[in-house]
C-alpha positions as CSV (number, residue, x, y, z in Angstrom):
1,X,0.0,0.0,0.0
2,X,2.8,2.4,0.9
3,X,4.5,1.7,-2.5
4,X,1.2,2.4,-4.4
5,X,0.8,5.7,-2.5
6,X,4.3,6.8,-3.4
7,X,3.8,5.9,-7.0
8,X,0.5,7.8,-7.0
9,X,2.2,10.9,-5.5
10,X,5.0,10.8,-8.0
11,X,2.4,10.6,-10.8
12,X,0.6,13.7,-9.5
13,X,3.8,15.7,-9.2
14,X,4.8,14.7,-12.7
15,X,1.3,15.9,-13.9
16,X,1.8,19.3,-12.4
17,X,5.1,19.4,-14.2
18,X,7.1,22.4,-15.3
19,X,5.7,25.8,-16.3
20,X,5.3,24.7,-19.9
21,X,2.4,22.5,-18.8
22,X,0.4,25.5,-17.4
23,X,-2.0,25.7,-20.4
24,X,-2.7,22.0,-20.3
25,X,-3.6,22.2,-16.7
26,X,-5.9,25.2,-17.4
27,X,-7.6,23.2,-20.1
28,X,-8.1,20.3,-17.7
29,X,-9.6,22.6,-15.1
30,X,-11.9,24.1,-17.8
31,X,-13.0,20.6,-18.8
32,X,-13.9,19.7,-15.2
33,X,-15.8,23.0,-14.8
34,X,-17.7,22.4,-18.0
35,X,-19.0,19.1,-16.8
36,X,-20.3,21.0,-13.7
37,X,-22.2,23.5,-15.9
38,X,-19.7,26.4,-15.9
39,X,-19.1,28.0,-19.3
40,X,-16.1,30.2,-18.3
41,X,-13.9,31.6,-15.6
42,X,-13.6,35.2,-14.5
43,X,-10.5,36.2,-12.4
44,X,-10.8,39.4,-10.4
45,X,-7.5,40.8,-9.1
46,X,-7.8,43.6,-6.6
47,X,-6.2,45.1,-3.4
48,X,-2.8,43.6,-4.2
49,X,-1.1,46.3,-2.2
50,X,-2.9,45.3,1.1
51,X,-1.6,41.8,2.1
52,X,0.9,42.0,4.9
53,X,3.6,40.3,2.8
54,X,3.3,43.0,0.2
55,X,2.4,45.9,2.5
56,X,2.4,48.6,-0.3
57,X,5.8,47.6,-1.7
58,X,5.8,48.3,-5.5
59,X,8.6,45.8,-6.0
60,X,6.6,43.0,-4.4
61,X,3.5,44.0,-6.4
62,X,5.7,43.8,-9.5
63,X,7.0,40.3,-8.6
64,X,3.4,39.1,-8.1
65,X,1.8,40.7,-11.2
66,X,4.4,40.8,-13.9
67,X,4.1,37.0,-14.7
68,X,0.4,37.7,-15.5
69,X,1.3,40.2,-18.2
70,X,1.6,37.7,-21.0
71,X,-0.7,38.1,-24.1
72,X,-1.0,34.3,-24.5
73,X,-2.1,33.8,-20.9
74,X,-4.5,36.8,-20.7
75,X,-6.2,35.9,-24.0
76,X,-6.6,32.2,-23.2
77,X,-10.1,31.1,-24.4
78,X,-12.8,30.8,-21.7
79,X,-11.0,32.9,-19.1
80,X,-11.5,36.6,-18.4
81,X,-9.1,38.7,-16.3
82,X,-10.0,42.0,-14.6
83,X,-7.1,43.6,-12.8
84,X,-7.8,46.6,-10.6
85,X,-4.3,47.8,-9.7
86,X,-2.8,50.6,-7.7
87,X,-1.7,53.7,-9.7
88,X,2.0,53.0,-8.7
89,X,1.9,49.9,-11.0
90,X,1.2,52.1,-14.0
91,X,4.4,54.0,-13.5
92,X,6.4,50.8,-13.5
93,X,4.7,49.5,-16.6
94,X,5.6,52.6,-18.5
95,X,9.3,52.0,-17.7
96,X,9.4,48.5,-19.2
97,X,11.5,47.6,-22.2
98,X,10.4,46.6,-25.7
99,X,10.6,42.8,-25.0
100,X,8.1,43.2,-22.1
101,X,5.6,45.0,-24.3
102,X,6.0,42.5,-27.2
103,X,5.2,39.7,-24.7
104,X,2.4,41.4,-22.8
105,X,0.8,43.3,-25.8
106,X,-1.0,45.7,-23.4
107,X,-2.4,47.4,-26.4
108,X,-4.7,44.4,-26.9
109,X,-5.7,44.1,-23.2
110,X,-8.2,47.0,-23.0
111,X,-5.9,48.8,-20.6
112,X,-7.4,51.8,-18.8
113,X,-4.7,54.0,-17.4
114,X,-6.8,55.5,-14.6
115,X,-10.4,54.7,-13.4
116,X,-12.4,57.7,-12.4
117,X,-15.9,58.4,-11.2
118,X,-18.0,61.5,-11.6
119,X,-19.3,63.3,-8.5
120,X,-22.9,62.2,-9.4
121,X,-21.8,58.5,-9.7
122,X,-20.1,58.7,-6.3
123,X,-23.1,60.4,-4.7
124,X,-25.4,57.6,-5.9
125,X,-22.9,55.0,-4.7
126,X,-22.8,56.6,-1.2
127,X,-26.6,56.8,-1.2
128,X,-26.7,53.1,-2.0
129,X,-24.3,52.3,0.8
130,X,-26.4,54.2,3.3
131,X,-29.6,52.4,2.1
132,X,-27.8,49.0,2.4
133,X,-26.8,49.8,6.0
134,X,-30.3,50.8,7.1
135,X,-31.8,48.7,9.9
136,X,-34.8,46.6,8.9
137,X,-38.0,48.7,9.1
138,X,-36.1,52.1,9.2
139,X,-37.3,54.9,7.0
140,X,-35.4,56.0,3.8
141,X,-32.2,58.0,4.2
142,X,-30.0,59.8,1.7
143,X,-26.6,61.4,1.9
144,X,-28.2,64.8,2.1
145,X,-29.9,63.8,5.4
146,X,-26.4,63.7,7.1
147,X,-25.8,67.4,6.4
148,X,-27.5,70.7,7.4
149,X,-30.1,72.4,5.1
150,X,-27.5,74.9,3.7
151,X,-25.6,72.0,2.1
152,X,-27.2,71.3,-1.3
153,X,-26.9,68.1,-3.2
154,X,-24.8,69.9,-5.8
155,X,-22.3,70.8,-3.0
156,X,-21.9,67.2,-2.1
157,X,-21.6,66.1,-5.7
158,X,-18.8,68.7,-6.2
159,X,-17.0,67.6,-3.1
160,X,-17.2,63.9,-4.1
161,X,-16.0,64.7,-7.7
162,X,-12.7,65.9,-6.3
163,X,-12.3,62.5,-4.6
164,X,-12.6,60.9,-8.0
165,X,-12.8,57.3,-6.7
166,X,-14.9,55.4,-4.1
167,X,-12.1,54.8,-1.7
168,X,-11.4,58.5,-1.3
169,X,-15.1,59.5,-1.4
170,X,-15.7,57.2,1.6
171,X,-12.6,58.7,3.4
172,X,-14.0,62.2,2.8
173,X,-17.4,61.3,4.3
174,X,-15.8,59.4,7.2
175,X,-13.6,62.5,7.9
176,X,-16.7,64.7,7.8
177,X,-18.3,62.5,10.5
178,X,-15.3,62.4,12.7
179,X,-14.6,66.1,12.5
180,X,-18.2,66.8,13.2
181,X,-18.3,64.5,16.2
182,X,-15.1,65.9,17.7
183,X,-16.1,69.5,17.3
184,X,-19.8,69.6,18.1
185,X,-21.5,68.9,21.5
186,X,-23.7,65.8,21.6
187,X,-27.4,66.5,21.1
188,X,-30.3,66.1,18.6
189,X,-30.0,69.8,17.6
190,X,-26.4,69.2,16.3
191,X,-26.8,65.8,14.8
192,X,-26.2,66.9,11.2
193,X,-22.9,68.0,9.7
194,X,-22.4,71.7,8.9
195,X,-21.3,73.3,5.7
196,X,-18.2,74.7,7.5
197,X,-17.1,71.1,8.4
198,X,-17.7,70.0,4.8
199,X,-15.6,72.9,3.4
200,X,-12.8,72.2,5.9
201,X,-12.7,68.4,5.0
202,X,-12.9,69.1,1.3
203,X,-9.7,71.2,1.5
204,X,-7.9,68.7,3.7
205,X,-8.9,65.7,1.5
206,X,-8.0,67.6,-1.7
207,X,-4.5,68.1,-0.4
208,X,-4.2,64.5,0.6
209,X,-5.4,63.2,-2.8
210,X,-3.0,65.5,-4.6
211,X,-0.1,64.4,-2.5
212,X,-1.0,60.8,-3.1
213,X,-1.1,61.3,-6.9
214,X,2.3,63.1,-6.8
215,X,3.6,60.2,-4.8
216,X,4.7,62.3,-1.8
217,X,2.4,60.7,0.8
218,X,0.7,57.4,1.5
219,X,-2.9,56.8,0.7
């Protein structure tokens, strides 16, 4: 029995084989999935800067991601890849040599240099988040309800437009809430965030986002 087990293990290791067998293994996986009723595979790559072994290091992100940038691999039939990558990766891609671009063919990969959202889109996203967090049976709530009457919807749309992406939009709103809670006495009459607080946070967050884009401060 022990001999059979060892032989079986050797056979499995041989099947996994060298890197040249990667596409055969992918085809076998696709064959198994097809028998289970799955027509294709979608791979979503996101938040690669956050694991503790990478911890924001561009060089470690590069070591993880660069093997994926292969035209043959990315265009393999039946598999779709969506990579949502930190902006720092874009700078390193631009510095690669001709051989890299001939292998990766990024011109064929529907590469979007920078994702951006309009203020209206971010406003609707924040509204949807509030609605999703509502307790069962609670009345409707919108982003406007968090602010005093002198803060118009257009003011919030403009503030969120400067954030340009969901992560920074949520940071702006979180900072509005924390600034308000630390500066205003507790009570129902001061439950909503003032225009002065929104204006202050807008300036602070605009400086933070600009510093991030210039690479002079962390996100």
